[in-house]
C-alpha positions in Angstrom: -24.3 5.3 -27.2 -21.8 7.6 -25.5 -21.3 7.2 -21.7 -21.6 10.0 -19.2 -17.8 10.2 -19.0 -17.4 10.4 -22.8 -19.8 13.4 -22.9 -18.3 14.9 -19.8 -21.5 14.7 -17.8 -21.4 14.3 -14.1 -22.4 10.8 -12.8 -26.0 10.9 -11.5 -25.5 7.8 -9.4 -22.6 5.4 -8.5 -23.4 3.0 -11.4 -23.0 5.8 -13.9 -19.3 5.7 -13.2 -17.5 3.4 -15.6 -15.7 0.4 -14.1 -16.0 -3.3 -13.2 -17.3 -2.9 -9.6 -20.3 -5.2 -9.9 -23.4 -5.1 -7.6 -22.4 -8.2 -5.7 -19.1 -6.7 -4.7 -20.8 -3.4 -3.8 -22.9 -5.5 -1.4 -19.8 -7.3 0.0 -17.7 -4.2 0.4 -20.6 -2.6 2.3 -21.1 -5.6 4.5 -17.5 -5.8 5.5 -17.2 -2.1 6.2 -20.5 -2.0 8.1 -19.4 -4.9 10.2 -16.1 -3.0 11.0 -18.2 0.0 12.0 -20.5 -2.1 14.2 -17.5 -3.6 16.0 -15.7 -0.2 16.2 -12.8 -1.5 14.2 -10.8 1.6 13.6 -8.3 2.3 10.7 -7.8 3.9 7.3 -8.9 2.6 3.9 -6.6 2.0 1.0 -7.1 1.3 -2.7 -4.3 0.3 -5.1 -5.6 1.0 -8.6 -8.6 3.3 -8.8 -9.5 3.5 -12.6 -12.3 6.2 -12.7 -13.3 6.0 -9.0 -16.3 3.7 -8.7 -15.1 1.6 -5.8 -13.2 4.5 -4.2 -16.4 6.5 -4.1 -18.1 3.7 -2.1 -15.1 3.4 0.2 -15.2 7.2 0.9 -18.8 6.8 1.8 -17.8 4.5 4.8 -15.2 6.8 6.3 -15.6 7.9 9.9 -14.2 10.9 11.8 -10.4 10.6 12.1 -10.1 8.1 9.2 -8.8 8.7 5.7 -9.0 7.0 2.3 -5.7 6.8 0.3 -5.8 6.0 -3.4 -2.7 5.0 -5.3 -2.7 5.0 -9.1 -0.5 6.0 -12.0 -3.3 8.1 -13.5 -1.4 8.4 -16.7 2.1 8.8 -15.1 5.0 6.8 -16.6 4.8 3.0 -15.6 7.8 1.6 -13.9 8.7 -1.0 -16.5 8.1 -2.1 -20.1 5.5 -4.8 -19.2 3.5 -2.3 -17.1 3.7 0.3 -19.9 2.2 -2.2 -22.3 -0.6 -3.1 -19.9 -1.4 0.5 -19.2 -1.5 1.4 -22.9 -3.9 -1.6 -23.6 -6.3 -1.3 -20.8 -6.1 2.2 -19.2 -5.3 4.6 -22.0 -8.3 6.8 -21.2 -7.6 7.0 -17.5 -6.8 10.5 -16.2 -6.6 11.9 -12.7 -8.9 14.7 -13.7 -11.7 12.2 -14.6 -11.2 10.4 -11.3 -11.4 13.6 -9.3 -14.4 14.8 -11.2 -16.3 11.6 -10.4 -15.2 11.4 -6.8 -16.2 15.0 -6.1 -19.6 14.3 -7.5 -20.2 12.3 -4.3 -17.9 13.8 -1.7 -16.9 17.1 -0.3 -13.1 16.5 -0.6 -10.8 14.3 -2.4 -9.0 11.3 -0.8 -5.3 11.3 -0.3 -3.9 10.6 -3.8 -0.6 8.9 -4.5 0.1 9.3 -8.2 2.8 6.7 -8.5 3.3 2.9 -8.9 1.7 0.9 -6.2 5.1 0.0 -4.8 5.3 3.6 -3.5 2.5 3.0 -1.0 4.6 1.4 1.7 6.6 4.7 2.0 3.4 6.8 2.3 1.1 4.7 4.5 2.0 3.7 8.1 2.4 0.0 8.8 -0.7 -1.5 10.5 -2.8 1.6 10.0 -5.4 0.2 7.6 -8.6 -1.8 8.2 -9.5 -2.4 4.6 -7.3 -2.6 1.5 -8.5 -3.1 -2.1 -5.8 -4.4 -4.5 -6.8 -3.6 -8.1 -3.7 -2.2 -9.7 -1.5 -4.1 -12.1 -2.4 -7.6 -13.3 1.2 -8.7 -13.7 2.4 -11.3 -11.2 5.5 -9.4 -10.0 3.4 -6.3 -9.2 0.5 -8.2 -7.6 2.9 -10.2 -5.4 4.4 -6.9 -4.2 0.9 -5.4 -3.7 -0.2 -8.3 -1.5 3.0 -8.0 0.6 2.2 -4.3 1.0 -1.3 -5.0 2.1 -0.1 -7.4 4.7 2.3 -4.8 6.1 -0.3 -2.0 6.1 -3.3 -3.8 7.5 -4.1 -4.1 11.1 -4.4 -7.6 12.7 -8.1 -8.1 11.7 -8.0 -6.1 8.6 -9.6 -7.2 5.3 -7.8 -7.3 1.9 -9.7 -7.6 -1.3 -7.9 -9.0 -4.4 -9.5 -8.1 -7.7 -9.5 -10.3 -10.8 -8.2 -13.4 -9.0 -9.9 -15.7 -11.4 -10.4 -13.9 -14.7 -9.0 -15.7 -17.7 -7.0 -12.7 -18.9 -5.3 -12.2 -15.5 -3.4 -15.4 -14.7 -0.7 -13.4 -12.9 -3.2 -12.3 -10.3 -4.5 -15.8 -9.8 -0.9 -17.1 -9.2 -0.1 -14.3 -6.8 -3.5 -14.7 -4.9 -3.4 -18.4 -4.4 0.4 -18.3 -3.6 -0.5 -15.9 -0.8 -3.1 -18.3 0.5 -0.9 -21.4 0.3 2.5 -19.9 1.4 2.0 -16.4 2.8 -0.6 -16.9 5.5 -3.6 -15.2 3.8 -6.9 -16.8 5.0 -9.8 -16.5 2.6 -13.1 -15.2 4.0 -15.2 -15.4 0.8 -15.0 -15.3 -2.9 -17.2 -13.5 -5.5 -17.0 -13.9 -9.2 -14.3 -11.3 -9.4 -12.7 -10.8 -6.0 -11.1 -12.8 -3.2 -11.8 -11.3 0.3 -9.3 -12.4 3.0 -7.5 -11.6 6.2 -4.2 -12.4 7.9 -6.1 -12.6 11.2 -8.6 -15.2 12.4 -11.2 -15.6 9.5 -13.7 -17.7 11.4 -15.7 -15.0 13.2 -16.2 -12.9 10.1 -16.7 -15.9 7.9 -19.4 -17.4 10.1 -21.2 -14.1 10.4 -21.1 -13.6 6.6 -22.5 -17.1 5.9 -25.4 -16.5 8.3 -26.1 -13.0 6.9 -26.0 -14.0 3.2 -27.9 -17.3 3.6 -30.8 -15.2 4.8 -31.0 -13.4 1.5 -33.0 -14.6 -1.5 -30.9 -12.7 -4.1 -27.4 -14.2 -3.2 -26.4 -17.8 -3.2 -23.7 -19.1 -0.7 -21.8 -22.4 -1.0 -18.9 -23.7 1.2 -16.1 -25.9 -0.1 -12.9 -27.3 1.3 -9.5 -27.0 -0.5 -6.0 -27.4 0.9 -7.2 -27.0 4.4 -9.2 -23.8 3.7 -12.9 -23.2 3.9 -13.8 -21.4 0.7 -17.1 -19.5 0.9 -18.4 -18.8 -2.6 -21.0 -16.1 -3.2 -22.9 -15.4 -6.4 -25.9 -13.3 -7.5 -29.1 -15.3 -8.0 -30.9 -12.5 -9.7 -30.0 -9.7 -12.1 -30.9 -7.0 -9.6 -29.6 -7.4 -6.1 -31.0 -5.5 -3.2 -28.4 -2.6 -3.2 -26.5 -1.5 -0.1 -26.5 2.0 1.1 -24.7 3.9 -1.7 -23.4 7.4 -1.8 -25.7 10.0 -3.4 -24.5 12.1 -6.3 -24.6 15.9 -6.2 -25.9 15.7 -9.8 -28.9 13.2 -9.6 -30.8 12.8 -12.9 -34.1 14.7 -12.8 -37.1 12.6 -12.0 -39.4 12.6 -15.0 -42.7 14.2 -14.3 -45.8 12.0 -14.7 -47.5 12.4 -17.9 -51.0 14.0 -17.7 -53.9 11.8 -18.3 -55.8 12.8 -21.4 
């Protein structure tokens, strides 16, 4: 069956947008961003690698006055090297900036700041220390991810959160190497892990980690376990049921019509 994107329909809700932004990570993104709002942690939001906009749409939903979301993606532009070209041709051949913008504007009044370039360009476009939340989901090649993690460290404020996608997928060993290297050798402190993403900080992880454990252990749809490894507390989260209680999600301008109840005969 054709998807909404293949038939050029507008997404009626966030989960109509294709992508690998699973419900557990939607809950986690929202929890971290809501906590920052509650503590009045100010700063911009940044996403490296946007695909068709699913996670960027949620990030845009959490912007406050004076803040901006920046999205950096090739969007079909020429990759910087042969390995990156092969990766883009295999996994992202259908990605276009037009499709991203169409999806994003289905939920928001204006587009984010878009950098259509390799993720390495972001350090020249975003001010050091200006961000409170950075989502790294661009290339899966070690050399690029290693650089993206370095950029995130430079661009985040002292208590900012970085999210590393695909840190444990079998088809992305380069991400796993770069992520755990950052934990072991570059000062990144894990806050929690989902099935797909590592959430961490270069600040003090304990306050946010303890608050997250308390909040999620009170839910009956998410399991939380804590393990120790190489001097780090690793908080693992996983969905216990197929349908999690969703966070507050942005509303589409094109919601699907609600079917009218059939008349009793």
